[in-house]
N, C-alpha and C positions, 0 to 999 in steps of 0.2 A: 926571151930569156926564159929558160926551164927553172921552175921553183919546186922545190921538195918540201911537202907539208907546210904550206903557207898559212897565215894567220886565218882562222875560220871566218871572220868577220869580212876578209877580202873576197872569200869564195861565196857569201852570201848572195850578192847579186846574181851570179851565175847560176847559184842553185835554184834560187827563185825562178830565174828565166828557164830551166829544166822542169822543175816542178808544174810551172804555168802552161808550159808545152804538154807536160802529162795530163793536165787537168781538161786541156783541150781535146787530148786524143781519146781519154777515157774518162768522161765526166763520172761514170757509173763507179768508177773506183776511186778516183782522186778528188779532192776539194782545194780550194784557195783560200781557206780561212786562217789557215795557221799563221802565228805572228813570226816576226824575225827571231824573237827570243827562243819560240819552239823549234824552229828550223835550225838555228845554230846548236840548240840542246840535241837535237836528232844528228847533225854532223858530228859534234862532240861525242856522242855515244858510240858512234861509227868508229870514229878514231880512238876512243878507249878501248874499243874490242879488237884493235890492231889494224884497223884500215889504213891506208896510206894514199897521199893525194898529191897528184903531179900537176902542175899549173904552168900556164903561159902568161908571162909579164909582158907587156906591149911597151913597157917603159913608163908608162902613165896609171897602170892598173891591169889586174888580171883579165885575160879575154877567153881563157879556157881552161877546163880542167878535168881530170880523170880521177875518180875515185875507186880503189880497188881493195880488197881483202883477201886474205890467204887462207886456203883450205887444204888441210892434210888429210888424206885418205890413207887407211892403212891397207895393206893387202889381206887377202882371204882366200879361200878357196876357189874363187870366181874372177877375183879382180887384181890387178897389180897396184902396188902403193903409189901413191901420188902425190906430188906438191903442186897445187895450182893456183892461180890467182883468178878471182872472180870480180870482173868490171862490174861495178854496182851503178857508176854515174860516168857518163863522158857527155861534156856540154862545151860547145864554142859559140861565144856571142855571134848572132847572124852577121854584123859588121865584119867578121873576120873569118868567116868560113870561106872554103876553097883557097886557103893559103898552106894546106899542107900541117896544119896544126895539129890536127888528129893524128896524122902519122907521127908526128915529133913526140906526142903523148905515148902512143902505143909503143914506139921505139924506145923511150925510157923506161917504160915498165917491162919491156922483155930484156932490155941491159940489166936491169936489176935482178929479174929472174933468173938470168943466165948465171950472174955472180952467186946466186944463193942456190943454185942447183935446181930451181923449178922447171915442170915440166910442161906446163901449157897453161893458157888462160882460156876462160869463157866468158860469155855474157849471155843474159837472157834479155829479150826485149819484147815489146809489141808487134806482133805480125804486120800491123798496118803502117809500120815506122818504115817504108821501104828505103828511104835514104840511109838511115841507119844500117839497115841489112846490107846495103850495097856497099857501104863504108866498110864494115867489118870483112865482108868478102874482098875487098879490095886490099886490106892489109893481112890478107892470108886466111882468115878463119872460114870454116867450112861448116854447113848446117849439119848438127849431129842429132838433136832430139826435137821431135815435135811434140808440143803439147796441145791438146784440144780442150776446149772449155765450152760449156753450155750455160748461160744464164738463164735462171728459173722466174725471173721477175724482170719487169720492164726497165729499160735505160732510159 
């Protein structure tokens, strides 16, 4: 069952799972020392700034979530005005992957965007996370911008 803006304490185990994945993927950027209170505060700050959360409840608890925030860009001499959503988090518990839950979360986001006149969504992610790239392409996203990075210190 889809849940809109669930209680943040229910999201915490999923957020910690996503964060721990990021720690493993990029330990030179992320650390795992954050307390539950600090992670909840981070989620609350995102929500206070307008982020919305879509989650999937399996009947006994949440097993997937998507957190996104709106970005409005005004038109200028070069670009058109746009109302887009940026996906900041998308996580599905490993035990529930491959069941179409990510597709359901994206569909809910897109339905809300259509109702509000949104033009598109975007997501940024680590280039080494191939499965996430494949997922986003499968739901219709296209590669648009490439960022390159050079670390000047050992990882």
